[in-house]
N, C-alpha and C positions, 0 to 999 in steps of 0.2 A: 133531251140530249143537249149538252152545252154547245153553244156556238163555237166554231173553230176560227181562231185568229192567227194569221201569220204576221209576225213582225220581223222586218229585215233590218238588222243593225242593233247591236246591244251596247250602244252608248247611252248617255243619260236620257235622250229623247225616247229611245225605244224602251228603256227600262221603266221610265215613269209611266208610259202608256201601258206597258205590260201589267204593271201593278194596278192601275185603274181598271183595266179590263178584266183581270183575274178576280179582283174584288167584286166585280159585277157578275161573276159566275161564268165567264167565258173560258174556253180551253185555249190557252195561249202558248204558242211556240215561238221562241226567239231564234233567229238564224243569224250567226255571226261569222264573217269571213276569217277573222283572226282566231288563234288558239284559245283566247280568253277574252272576256268582255271588258268594255270601257277603258281601253288602253290610253286613249287621249285624255280622258277624264282623270285617270291616275297621274298622267304626266303633268296635267294642269295643277294638280295638288302638290307637286314637289316643292314649289316655292311658296306654298300657302294657298289653300283652296278658296278662291274668291267666288262665293256662290252667287251673290247679287249685290245690290247697292241700296242704301237707305234714303237717297235723296227724294224730294217731292216728286209725285208722279208726273206732273207736267214736264219737268226737266228730264226725268227718267225716260219718258217716251220719246222725247226729242232726240235722244242719243241714237235712235234707229233711222234717222234721216228720212229718206223718201219712202221707206217701208212702214213708217210710224202709223199711218192711217190703217194699214192692214193688220198691224200687230196690236193696236190699241185694244180691241175687244178681247183678243187672246190673252193679253197680259192683265187686263182688268179682271178677267175670270180666274187667273192664277197669278196674283201679284207677288212682289217680294215677300210680303208677310206670309203668304201661303207657302212659299218655298222654305222660309225659315221654320214654319210649323212642321213641314214635312221632315226636315232634318231633325228637328226636336223629337218627333215621333220615333225616329230611328235611333234615338239616343245620342245624337250629335248636336248639343246645344250650340247656338250661334251667338256671336257678338258683333257689334259695330265698331270698326277701327276708327282711328282718328281722321282718316280720309273719307269716312262714310261708307267704305266697303264692308261687306258682311262676310264673315269667316266662321267655320266651325271652331270651337275652342281647341280642338286637337290640331287645327291648321292643316289637316291631312285629308285626302280623299279616300284612302284605303279603309278606315273604320266605317265611314258612311256607306261605302260600296259593299263591304262585307255584311253589314246589317240589312241592307237593301236586298242583296241576293238571298240571304236567309229568308226574308219575308216572301220573296217570289217563290222560292223552293217550297215553303210551307203552303203556298196557295196552288201548288201543282204546275207552275210555269215550267216548261221544258226549254232547255238551252242547247241548241245544236251548233257547235263550233266547227270551224273549217268548212262552212257552208257559204259559198260565194253565189250571190244572186246574179243570174245571167239573163234574166228577162222573163217575159210572160209566157204562159202556156195558153190553154183555152180559157174560156170565161171562168173566173175564180181560181185560176191556177198560176203558180209561180215556179220557175225552174232554177235549180241550184246545182252548182258544180261541187261535188263532195271531195273529201280528202283523198279518196282512192281513185279519183279521176272520173267517176261515173256521174251521170246527170240524173237528178231526182226531181220529179214533178210533184208539187205539193198543192192540194186543193184546200181551200178555206172559204169561210163565209165572208171574210173581209181581210184585206192586207194593209199593213202600214209600212211604208218605205221610210226608213230613218237611217239612211246610209251616210250621213254627214256630208261634208264638202269635199275638198281635195287637198287641204293643207296637211302637212306632216303625214304624207301618204304611208310612210313606214309603220304608222300606228293603226292603219286600217282603212281610212277614208281616202279614196283615190280618184273620185269623179268618173268612174267607169259607167255610171248610170246614164250619163248624158246622151250618148248615141242611142242607147236602148230606148229611152223615153222619147227622144226626137223621132225615132222610127215609128213609135206608137202614136205620133201626132201630138205630143206634149211640147209646149213652148218652153224652152230653157234659155235663160240669159247666160251668155258665156261666163264661165268661171274665171275668177281673177283673184290674185292674192290680196288679202285685207290684213290690217294690223301687221304691217310688213315694213322692213327697212328699205333704204334706197341706196343705190351706188353713188359713190363720190370719187373723183379722181384725186385721191390723196397723193402727196409726194411720198416717195419711198421712205424717207426719213421719218415723217410723221406717222405713216402707217406702221412701220416696224416698232416705233417707240410707244405708240398710244393705242393700238388695237386692243380692245377689251377694257378700256378705261372709261368710266362714266363721266358725263357732264351733268353735274348736280345743280339743282335749283336754277334752272334756266327757263326762258320762255321762247317759243317759236311762233313766228307769224308767217302765214301764207294768205295773201290777199286780205280778206276781212276776218279771217279766223286767227285766233290768238290762244295758244295753249301753254300753260305753265306746267312744269314737271321735270323729268329727267330724260336724258338720251344716252346712248352708248356708242362710242367710236368702234366700228367694226373694220376688219381688214378690207372688206369690200365697200364700206360706206358708213352709213349712220343708221341706227335703229333705236328702239326704246320707246317708253310710254308716250312721250310728247310727240314723237314722230308717228307712232302708230295711230294716234288720235287724228292726225291730219292725212293719213294715207288714202282714205277714200277720196278726199278732195284733190290730192296730189297725183294720184295714180295715172290718170289719162294724160296729163300734160307731161309728166316725167317720162312716161313710156314713149311719147310722141317725139321727144327731142330734148327734154330736160325742163326742169322747173326750178325756180329760185325761191328759197325761203330766207328769212332773216332770223338770226338768233340773238336774243337779249341775254347776255352773260351775267347781268346783274339786275334782274327785274325788281329787286327791292330798293334800288336807288335810282334817282333821276340823273340826267346828263350833268346838270349843274353840280350836284353833290359829288359825282364821280370825278369831274374835272377839278373841283376844289381839293379833293383828297390827293389827287395825283400831283397837283401843283405844289402841295406842301412838302413833297419829297425832294431830296437833294438832286439837282439836275445832272450832276456828274456821275450818278449811279447808273448801272445798267437798266435798260428799260424793263427787263424781267423783274429786277429787284424793286423798282418803283411800283410796278403793278402788284406785285406780291404784297408789299407793305401797305400800299394805299387802299386797295380794295380786296386783298386776300384772294386774288385770282389763282386758281390751281394751275400747275404747269400745262395740263392738257388745254385749258382755256387760253393761256398765253400763246401757246404754239398754234392753236386754231386761228388766232388773230393773224399770226404770221402766214398761215396757209392762205388766208384771204387777201392779205396785203403784205407781201414780203418786205416792202419798204414802209414799215409802220410809221405813222405820223408821230412827231415828238410833242407837238402842242397839246397840252392837257385837254382842251375842248375837242379837238379833232379825235384824239384817242378815246375820249369818253363817248363820243358819238359812235365810233366804231364798235366799242364794247356793247353799246345799246342796240346797234343794228348791224350785226355781222352778216354779210351776204354769203350764202352757201348755195352753190349750184348742184342740183341733184340730177342724177341719171335715172335710168329705168329701175323700177322696184325689183327686189329679190323675187325669186320664183316661189311657186306654191310650196315647194319643199321646205322653205324657210319661213313661210307665213304662219301666223298664229291662227288665222281663220280665213274663210273663203267668201268673197263677194260673188254675186250671181247665183244662179240655180233655177229651180222650177218657178216659172212666172206665176204670180198670184192670179192672173187672168186665166190660167189653165186649171184653176181650182174653183170649187164652189165655196160657200161660206163655212162649210164644215171641214175644209181642207181635203176634199175628195177630188180626184182627177176627173174632169169632165169627159176626157177621152177614154177613161177606164173606170166606169162605175164600180164601186166596191173597193177601190184602191185609194188610200189616203197617203199624204206626204207631210212630213214634219221635220223640224230641226234645221240644221245648217244646209240641208238640200234645197231649202226655199230661198228665194231671191231677196235676202236681207243681209245687212251687215251692221255691226255695232263696234264701238271701241272696247278695249279691255276695261275692267273695272266691275265685273259682275254681270254686265249686260248680255254677253254671249251666252253664258249658262242660263240666265233667266229666260232668254228667248228660246233656247232649246227645251228647257223644262216646260214652259208655258205652251209651246206649240205641240209638244208631246201630249200634254193633258187635253188640249183642244181637239187633237186628232182622235184621242181615245173617246172623248165625248161625242165626236162626230160618228165614230164607228158604232157606239151604243145607239145613237139615234137612227142610224142606217139599219141596223139589225132589228130594231124595234118596228120599223116600217116594212121590213122584208117579209119573206115567206115564213109561215109558221112551221114549215117542215125544216127541221134543223139539218137534214142531210143535203138540202139544196144549197150549193155553194155560191149561187148568184142571186142576191136579194134584188127586189124590184128597185127601179130607179126612184130617186127622190123627186125627180121632175114631175 
């Protein structure tokens, strides 16, 4: 009789684990709170599905910051090349973009997901939608609130929790697992927004005119960190890739009372060259015209200078220095409902090396529920896929060491 596996959460983490376990002969049931699977995955694909990144592995692993040591064996076992091969097997050939990011040629998530679900269906994987996990039952049991309001208790040989974090809660992941796990004795680092924008006290004029306008080809510095990229002026503050990459470092200070960054509006030129170009312009022209002609600053950048210094300096050297180091005071980060991903989650100390909960033998955790964060650029999905594969391998090892009686829902401890 096939071993019974309960997987909670039908995002990429749960789906890749379901595939690995079903291919190993397990009877897998996916339980999803939403009416359909992988809603956040589909949303991520709307702007081009960035699956992973092609940079060297040492730099790649460094993107995971404090969690890199925990994730290294997991990603080594399922690296970016393995993720690309997985997509290829489902008929979605990938390519490396100019930035090093990896995309399917279709640039969409939906073709990959459809092929994936067909494969799962062919393997007999069941999908139960509108099933909200509400906690543990007895040994080997999980409890679900169903669409009709009834509570269903499901027994299995092993469970994988892949409930996601708490960002974009309208897509399914809302962090409700935190008090449940804490009550069960599982250490959970408080959830916080990651890859998120920050509030800025814009003037009404600037906000009304430039909200939704990009700041292209800039660099942002915070303490020793320096990120080149783009940002976006938002009505509440500033967001975008370069800001997101610094959000982990900025979050605590900004939330505690504010943090200051500096923006280099012309990272391709040094101060001396900018000053030289400004000095060549006719001094009787308006400052905006001089900046536009000298260094082709966009209106949003020129007005951002005025936000920082209403009395802009006229001397070319002083103006060039401000262009290269524009100070911007940031307030608290936007909430989880605006964040791309979630920091915090189940502490790695609460897990064994197979991603099984020490407090709940037979229950494994993977994906964004775990206490790690990473910038955008393919690192988020890579982490979710790799931990899903690792948890599936952990479950296979657990069941191999468990009781030979397939009806027994609680395998022996690995200890």
